Residue frames as qw, qx, qy, qz and C-alpha x, y, z in Angstrom:
[[0.398, -0.411, 0.771, 0.279, 116.75, 87.62, 126.10],
 [0.638, 0.433, -0.333, -0.543, 116.49, 86.60, 122.44],
 [0.954, -0.009, 0.287, -0.084, 116.18, 82.99, 121.36],
 [0.338, -0.541, 0.650, 0.413, 119.34, 81.32, 120.13],
 [0.748, 0.517, -0.246, -0.335, 119.86, 80.30, 116.51],
 [0.910, -0.141, 0.331, 0.205, 121.60, 77.06, 115.56],
 [0.309, 0.899, -0.291, -0.104, 124.93, 78.32, 114.20],
 [0.909, -0.083, 0.209, 0.351, 127.62, 76.04, 112.86],
 [0.450, -0.368, 0.295, 0.758, 130.83, 77.29, 111.18],
 [0.235, 0.350, 0.602, 0.678, 129.09, 77.91, 107.84],
 [0.157, -0.835, -0.504, -0.156, 126.32, 79.88, 109.53],
 [0.445, -0.740, -0.085, 0.497, 128.76, 81.97, 111.56],
 [0.506, 0.855, 0.042, 0.104, 130.61, 82.97, 108.40],
 [0.715, -0.240, 0.134, 0.643, 134.15, 84.05, 107.51],
 [0.343, 0.091, 0.270, 0.895, 135.74, 87.28, 106.36],
 [0.189, -0.145, -0.171, -0.956, 133.03, 89.56, 104.95],
 [0.649, -0.375, -0.464, -0.472, 130.34, 87.29, 106.43],
 [0.505, -0.020, -0.716, 0.482, 131.95, 86.89, 109.86],
 [0.383, -0.724, -0.520, 0.240, 130.80, 87.96, 113.28],
 [0.349, -0.359, 0.000, 0.866, 133.13, 90.92, 113.02],
 [0.001, 0.225, 0.503, 0.835, 131.21, 92.11, 109.93],
 [0.349, -0.654, -0.638, -0.210, 127.92, 91.78, 111.82],
 [0.455, -0.582, -0.341, 0.581, 129.37, 93.71, 114.76],
 [0.210, -0.106, 0.204, 0.950, 130.34, 96.59, 112.44],
 [0.184, -0.456, -0.611, -0.620, 126.81, 96.67, 111.05],
 [0.444, -0.678, -0.572, 0.129, 125.35, 96.84, 114.55],
 [0.389, -0.421, -0.135, 0.808, 127.63, 99.74, 115.45],
 [0.038, 0.117, 0.388, 0.913, 126.45, 101.66, 112.38],
 [0.338, -0.576, -0.649, -0.364, 122.81, 101.00, 113.29],
 [0.491, -0.613, -0.457, 0.418, 123.40, 102.10, 116.87],
 [0.315, -0.352, 0.023, 0.881, 125.12, 105.31, 115.78],
 [0.400, 0.765, 0.356, -0.358, 122.65, 106.17, 113.01],
 [0.041, -0.548, 0.553, 0.626, 125.20, 106.12, 110.19],
 [0.801, 0.442, 0.277, -0.295, 123.28, 105.19, 107.02],
 [0.807, 0.121, 0.424, 0.392, 124.79, 103.48, 103.99],
 [0.453, 0.724, 0.222, 0.470, 124.87, 106.69, 101.94],
 [0.443, 0.151, -0.282, 0.838, 126.63, 108.61, 104.69],
 [0.292, -0.545, -0.072, -0.783, 123.61, 110.60, 105.89],
 [0.082, -0.110, 0.771, -0.622, 122.48, 110.49, 109.49],
 [0.542, -0.336, -0.597, -0.487, 119.33, 108.49, 110.32],
 [0.658, -0.571, 0.143, -0.470, 117.44, 107.71, 113.51],
 [0.090, 0.425, -0.878, 0.199, 119.74, 105.53, 115.66],
 [0.765, -0.241, -0.547, -0.239, 118.44, 102.09, 116.60],
 [0.192, -0.580, 0.515, -0.602, 118.25, 102.08, 120.40],
 [0.885, -0.258, 0.096, -0.376, 116.46, 98.86, 121.35],
 [0.178, -0.573, 0.800, -0.009, 119.13, 96.52, 122.72],
 [0.721, 0.096, 0.663, -0.174, 116.94, 93.47, 122.05],
 [0.709, 0.687, 0.094, -0.126, 116.72, 94.25, 118.35],
 [0.208, 0.825, -0.525, -0.020, 120.42, 95.03, 118.05],
 [0.422, -0.407, 0.805, -0.086, 121.46, 91.81, 119.82],
 [0.782, 0.293, 0.533, -0.136, 119.18, 89.62, 117.69],
 [0.611, 0.786, -0.078, -0.054, 120.53, 91.23, 114.51],
 [0.088, -0.763, 0.640, 0.007, 124.10, 90.88, 115.77],
 [0.539, -0.201, 0.816, -0.049, 123.63, 87.11, 115.93],
 [0.748, 0.474, 0.419, -0.199, 121.36, 86.48, 112.92],
 [0.442, -0.248, 0.583, 0.635, 123.47, 85.57, 109.83],
 [0.472, 0.668, 0.099, -0.567, 122.03, 87.78, 107.09],
 [0.132, 0.506, -0.712, -0.468, 124.35, 86.21, 104.52],
 [0.247, 0.095, 0.964, 0.015, 122.25, 83.03, 104.63],
 [0.372, 0.629, 0.564, -0.383, 119.21, 84.94, 103.37],
 [0.386, 0.784, -0.195, -0.446, 120.72, 86.14, 100.07],
 [0.895, 0.428, -0.115, 0.058, 122.36, 84.56, 97.04],
 [0.820, -0.345, 0.098, 0.447, 125.89, 83.30, 97.68],
 [0.550, 0.447, 0.178, 0.683, 127.21, 85.64, 94.97],
 [0.086, -0.788, -0.043, -0.608, 126.13, 88.63, 97.09],
 [0.756, -0.503, -0.371, 0.196, 127.25, 87.22, 100.45],
 [0.547, 0.006, -0.176, 0.818, 130.20, 89.62, 100.69],
 [0.080, -0.369, -0.084, -0.922, 127.68, 92.51, 100.77],
 [0.470, -0.503, -0.720, -0.080, 125.40, 90.93, 103.38],
 [0.454, -0.611, -0.426, 0.490, 126.45, 93.27, 106.18],
 [0.128, 0.140, 0.154, 0.970, 126.33, 96.49, 104.23],
 [0.200, 0.468, 0.572, -0.643, 123.42, 98.68, 105.29],
 [0.318, 0.304, -0.408, -0.800, 121.66, 98.36, 101.95],
 [0.828, 0.230, 0.327, -0.394, 118.80, 96.48, 100.32],
 [0.106, -0.374, 0.837, 0.384, 119.83, 93.59, 98.06],
 [0.698, 0.158, -0.358, -0.599, 118.01, 91.63, 95.33],
 [0.494, -0.187, 0.823, -0.208, 116.77, 88.12, 96.18],
 [0.046, 0.054, 0.879, 0.472, 115.32, 87.31, 92.75],
 [0.010, -0.565, -0.813, -0.144, 111.80, 87.28, 91.32],
 [0.007, 0.678, 0.218, 0.702, 111.66, 91.08, 91.52],
 [0.616, -0.754, -0.216, -0.075, 111.99, 91.10, 95.31],
 [0.303, 0.627, -0.469, 0.543, 114.59, 92.43, 97.76],
 [0.624, -0.439, -0.510, 0.398, 115.86, 91.87, 101.27],
 [0.083, -0.963, -0.158, -0.203, 115.34, 95.20, 103.01],
 [0.267, 0.642, -0.413, 0.589, 118.09, 97.51, 104.23],
 [0.527, -0.194, -0.716, 0.415, 119.13, 96.41, 107.75],
 [0.006, 0.010, 0.334, -0.943, 118.32, 99.83, 109.21],
 [0.540, -0.135, -0.272, -0.785, 114.77, 99.57, 107.87],
 [0.693, -0.187, -0.695, -0.054, 114.37, 96.04, 109.27],
 [0.386, -0.125, -0.609, 0.681, 115.65, 97.21, 112.64],
 [0.173, -0.048, 0.126, -0.976, 113.47, 100.33, 112.68],
 [0.634, -0.194, -0.444, -0.602, 110.31, 98.39, 111.82],
 [0.666, -0.202, -0.696, 0.175, 111.06, 95.77, 114.47],
 [0.233, -0.047, -0.467, 0.852, 111.86, 98.41, 117.07],
 [0.357, -0.122, -0.066, -0.924, 108.62, 100.25, 116.30],
 [0.672, -0.204, -0.611, -0.366, 106.64, 97.03, 116.58],
 [0.688, -0.302, -0.603, 0.269, 107.87, 96.18, 120.08],
 [0.170, 0.399, -0.270, 0.860, 108.40, 99.68, 121.53],
 [0.482, -0.382, 0.146, -0.775, 105.17, 99.73, 123.56],
 [0.740, -0.229, 0.534, -0.339, 105.40, 96.12, 124.73],
 [0.014, -0.314, 0.899, 0.306, 106.70, 92.83, 123.44],
 [0.769, 0.090, -0.124, -0.620, 103.92, 91.10, 121.47],
 [0.639, -0.198, 0.738, -0.091, 103.35, 87.37, 121.83],
 [0.624, 0.360, 0.666, 0.193, 101.87, 86.61, 118.41],
 [0.060, 0.627, -0.249, -0.736, 102.97, 88.49, 115.27],
 [0.727, 0.519, 0.445, 0.068, 101.70, 88.27, 111.69],
 [0.199, -0.504, 0.424, 0.726, 104.13, 89.18, 108.92],
 [0.678, 0.648, 0.299, -0.176, 102.74, 89.98, 105.47],
 [0.555, 0.779, -0.291, 0.043, 105.45, 89.21, 102.90],
 [0.883, -0.385, 0.166, 0.211, 107.97, 86.57, 103.96],
 [0.341, 0.865, -0.364, -0.049, 110.44, 87.35, 101.19],
 [0.448, 0.495, -0.715, 0.207, 113.86, 85.98, 102.09],
 [0.768, -0.410, -0.491, 0.039, 112.68, 85.07, 105.60],
 [0.429, 0.234, -0.412, 0.769, 115.13, 87.43, 107.31],
 [0.303, -0.410, 0.145, -0.848, 112.52, 89.64, 108.99],
 [0.846, -0.316, -0.251, -0.350, 110.54, 86.60, 110.18],
 [0.788, 0.007, -0.470, 0.398, 113.71, 85.04, 111.61],
 [0.159, 0.320, -0.355, 0.864, 114.50, 88.25, 113.48],
 [0.578, -0.390, -0.002, -0.717, 110.99, 88.38, 114.92],
 [0.890, -0.163, -0.417, -0.086, 111.26, 84.71, 115.89],
 [0.548, 0.149, -0.529, 0.631, 114.22, 85.57, 118.09],
 [0.047, -0.216, 0.300, -0.928, 112.14, 88.12, 120.00],
 [0.630, -0.102, 0.120, -0.761, 108.54, 86.88, 120.22],
 [0.584, -0.106, 0.770, -0.235, 106.82, 83.60, 121.02],
 [0.599, 0.383, 0.697, 0.092, 104.94, 83.00, 117.75],
 [0.099, 0.481, -0.347, -0.799, 105.44, 84.31, 114.21],
 [0.625, 0.480, 0.616, -0.024, 102.95, 83.75, 111.39],
 [0.047, -0.536, 0.389, 0.747, 104.21, 84.75, 107.95],
 [0.675, 0.549, 0.479, -0.118, 102.43, 84.80, 104.57],
 [0.153, -0.478, 0.530, 0.684, 104.15, 84.92, 101.16],
 [0.701, 0.529, 0.145, -0.457, 102.53, 85.04, 97.71],
 [0.534, 0.621, -0.550, -0.166, 105.55, 83.68, 95.78],
 [0.974, -0.205, 0.000, -0.097, 105.91, 79.95, 96.37],
 [0.787, 0.351, -0.285, 0.420, 109.59, 79.73, 95.37],
 [0.043, 0.621, -0.390, 0.679, 110.60, 82.40, 97.88],
 [0.716, -0.475, 0.194, -0.474, 108.60, 80.73, 100.63],
 [0.987, -0.006, -0.143, 0.077, 110.21, 77.34, 100.06],
 [0.552, 0.455, -0.367, 0.594, 113.67, 78.92, 100.30],
 [0.269, -0.605, 0.313, -0.681, 112.71, 80.77, 103.48],
 [0.899, -0.330, 0.026, -0.287, 111.43, 77.56, 105.07],
 [0.879, 0.181, -0.283, 0.337, 114.75, 75.85, 104.38],
 [0.238, 0.542, -0.373, 0.714, 116.56, 78.72, 106.09],
 [0.600, -0.538, 0.185, -0.563, 114.30, 78.49, 109.14],
 [0.985, -0.149, -0.086, -0.022, 115.06, 74.75, 109.43],
 [0.698, 0.394, -0.321, 0.504, 118.78, 75.31, 108.96],
 [0.042, 0.516, -0.379, 0.767, 118.86, 77.82, 111.81],
 [0.286, -0.220, -0.869, 0.339, 116.69, 75.70, 114.08],
 [0.269, -0.031, 0.146, -0.952, 113.85, 78.22, 114.13],
 [0.101, -0.255, -0.961, -0.044, 110.79, 76.38, 115.35],
 [0.067, 0.564, 0.587, -0.577, 108.35, 79.16, 116.23],
 [0.236, 0.371, -0.292, -0.850, 107.53, 80.36, 112.70],
 [0.538, 0.395, 0.743, -0.051, 104.44, 79.16, 110.84],
 [0.024, 0.365, -0.413, -0.834, 104.29, 80.02, 107.14],
 [0.551, 0.514, 0.625, -0.203, 101.63, 80.04, 104.45],
 [0.210, 0.014, 0.568, 0.796, 101.58, 80.45, 100.66],
 [0.103, 0.739, 0.664, -0.050, 98.74, 82.90, 100.05],
 [0.154, 0.704, 0.167, 0.673, 97.79, 86.47, 99.15],
 [0.409, -0.138, -0.540, 0.723, 99.17, 88.33, 102.15],
 [0.175, -0.278, -0.049, -0.943, 96.69, 91.19, 101.84],
 [0.693, -0.404, -0.391, -0.452, 94.06, 88.89, 103.39],
 [0.336, -0.599, 0.577, -0.443, 96.28, 88.12, 106.38],
 [0.370, 0.044, -0.927, 0.048, 95.74, 84.82, 108.19],
 [0.512, -0.416, 0.005, -0.752, 92.27, 85.09, 109.79],
 [0.841, -0.214, -0.488, -0.087, 92.26, 81.53, 111.16],
 [0.667, -0.139, -0.452, 0.576, 94.93, 82.52, 113.68],
 [0.036, -0.515, 0.065, -0.854, 93.68, 86.01, 114.52],
 [0.105, 0.990, -0.035, 0.092, 93.76, 88.08, 116.62],
 [0.742, 0.205, -0.216, 0.600, 97.42, 89.03, 116.49],
 [0.430, -0.737, -0.191, 0.486, 99.20, 91.29, 118.95],
 [0.057, -0.700, 0.309, 0.641, 101.14, 92.88, 116.09],
 [0.766, 0.512, 0.366, 0.133, 101.18, 92.88, 112.30],
 [0.234, -0.632, 0.390, 0.627, 104.15, 93.87, 110.15],
 [0.725, 0.633, 0.268, -0.040, 103.77, 94.46, 106.41],
 [0.534, -0.452, 0.415, 0.582, 106.94, 94.29, 104.29],
 [0.303, 0.276, 0.576, 0.708, 105.62, 95.65, 100.98],
 [0.061, 0.285, 0.182, -0.939, 103.92, 98.95, 100.19],
 [0.116, 0.585, 0.747, 0.295, 100.34, 99.75, 99.17],
 [0.022, -0.518, -0.134, -0.844, 98.43, 103.00, 98.86],
 [0.545, -0.483, 0.226, -0.647, 96.56, 102.05, 102.04],
 [0.114, -0.187, 0.944, -0.245, 96.56, 99.22, 104.57],
 [0.441, -0.226, -0.739, -0.457, 93.89, 96.64, 103.72],
 [0.536, -0.438, 0.171, -0.701, 90.99, 96.86, 106.17],
 [0.915, -0.124, -0.364, -0.125, 91.06, 93.06, 106.58],
 [0.573, 0.225, -0.557, 0.557, 94.35, 93.34, 108.45],
 [0.178, -0.374, 0.365, -0.834, 92.90, 95.67, 111.08],
 [0.811, -0.261, -0.105, -0.512, 90.11, 93.17, 111.76],
 [0.903, 0.001, -0.398, 0.162, 92.80, 90.59, 112.62],
 [0.330, 0.388, -0.456, 0.730, 94.61, 92.87, 115.07],
 [0.431, -0.531, -0.651, 0.331, 93.89, 92.79, 118.79],
 [0.078, -0.948, -0.244, -0.189, 92.60, 96.13, 120.23],
 [0.500, -0.799, 0.191, 0.275, 95.87, 96.58, 122.16],
 [0.828, 0.097, 0.346, 0.431, 97.89, 95.73, 119.08],
 [0.035, -0.758, 0.274, 0.591, 100.17, 97.59, 116.69],
 [0.785, 0.466, 0.361, 0.190, 100.53, 97.48, 112.92],
 [0.207, -0.688, 0.355, 0.599, 103.63, 98.72, 111.08],
 [0.681, 0.443, 0.532, 0.238, 103.56, 99.10, 107.29],
 [0.192, -0.230, 0.317, 0.900, 104.98, 101.17, 104.44],
 [0.332, 0.701, 0.610, -0.160, 102.16, 103.16, 102.81],
 [0.145, 0.798, -0.099, -0.577, 102.08, 105.26, 99.67],
 [0.775, 0.628, -0.050, -0.054, 103.08, 105.32, 95.98],
 [0.894, 0.088, -0.065, 0.434, 106.58, 104.15, 94.91],
 [0.418, 0.499, -0.115, 0.750, 108.03, 107.67, 94.97],
 [0.202, -0.495, 0.281, -0.797, 106.55, 108.77, 98.32],
 [0.729, -0.319, -0.602, -0.058, 106.16, 105.97, 100.84],
 [0.250, -0.627, 0.436, -0.596, 105.96, 106.54, 104.57],
 [0.426, -0.061, -0.873, 0.231, 106.55, 103.98, 107.29],
 [0.473, -0.474, -0.012, -0.743, 103.43, 104.16, 109.45],
 [0.189, -0.050, -0.905, 0.379, 102.67, 102.70, 112.86],
 [0.492, -0.419, -0.338, -0.684, 98.99, 102.24, 113.70],
 [0.142, -0.100, -0.838, 0.518, 97.56, 101.96, 117.21],
 [0.257, -0.626, -0.668, -0.310, 93.98, 102.04, 118.47],
 [0.053, 0.274, -0.299, 0.913, 92.99, 105.22, 120.32],
 [0.212, 0.243, 0.741, -0.590, 89.74, 103.79, 121.68],
 [0.543, 0.576, 0.268, -0.549, 87.69, 104.80, 118.64],
 [0.770, 0.632, -0.060, -0.072, 89.78, 104.21, 115.54],
 [0.843, -0.091, 0.153, 0.508, 93.16, 103.07, 114.26],
 [0.071, 0.985, -0.089, -0.130, 95.50, 106.06, 114.10],
 [0.863, 0.243, 0.010, 0.443, 98.75, 106.09, 112.13],
 [0.246, -0.903, 0.196, 0.293, 101.93, 107.96, 112.98],
 [0.708, 0.662, -0.218, 0.116, 104.72, 108.48, 110.48],
 [0.771, -0.509, 0.226, 0.308, 108.15, 107.02, 111.25],
 [0.175, -0.623, 0.474, 0.597, 109.79, 108.49, 108.16],
 [0.660, 0.564, -0.253, -0.427, 110.21, 107.95, 104.43],
 [0.594, -0.245, 0.757, 0.120, 111.04, 104.49, 103.06],
 [0.523, 0.431, -0.489, -0.549, 111.17, 102.58, 99.77],
 [0.559, -0.067, 0.813, -0.150, 109.62, 99.11, 99.44],
 [0.056, -0.055, -0.836, -0.543, 108.52, 96.85, 96.60],
 [0.522, -0.150, -0.110, -0.832, 104.75, 97.01, 95.94],
 [0.424, 0.029, 0.823, -0.376, 102.27, 94.77, 97.76],
 [0.363, 0.148, -0.631, -0.669, 100.73, 92.74, 94.94],
 [0.777, -0.021, 0.262, -0.573, 97.57, 90.67, 94.75],
 [0.914, 0.255, -0.232, -0.215, 97.28, 86.94, 94.08],
 [0.699, -0.480, 0.516, 0.124, 99.79, 84.11, 94.31],
 [0.700, 0.604, -0.357, -0.132, 102.37, 82.56, 92.05]]
């Protein structure tokens, strides 16, 4: 059972931001109908679908784009960043919890806050790190507005994770690098799972890493496109 969000009339939305619009999005995710008309892997985890059905994505983007909030497409959120395509968010979340629901999750790259809010509906504790201060402040306001109390956030270089609160049961990275930073694996519990996009801009794969008793082994979950994972803070 997912945790409830605090939803007043403005949060529930109207017209293109209404519950009906969210329901249509969920049906497309469940059936595997992608935004461009091609078939993709259907989202099967009922916990993920229910949390996304309730979570108001229109609150995580600029008001001028609110009418497109429930299209299955990535949208700009300013400062060169995007809110990921709903199918990608759902697939990453599903992959993270497929082999057991983690208790403590680290997210690298808060962005709009949408992915962290979705995780907060499913797990006990979410730790999220964002390098762009302006984005993080906006995300924190959204968490407060929705009554989300189990997310802790930090303004820092996400590539270094959050070692003070390690180990984590799961780590989710929302920007792409040529390889996953070794520091993140040191913060992951041996039973844990790490999901991240890996590769150059024109050939990124979504990888899920699990420990086989000797090393961390990645399996490909398909091709994706993410903004790059950058160093430093601003």
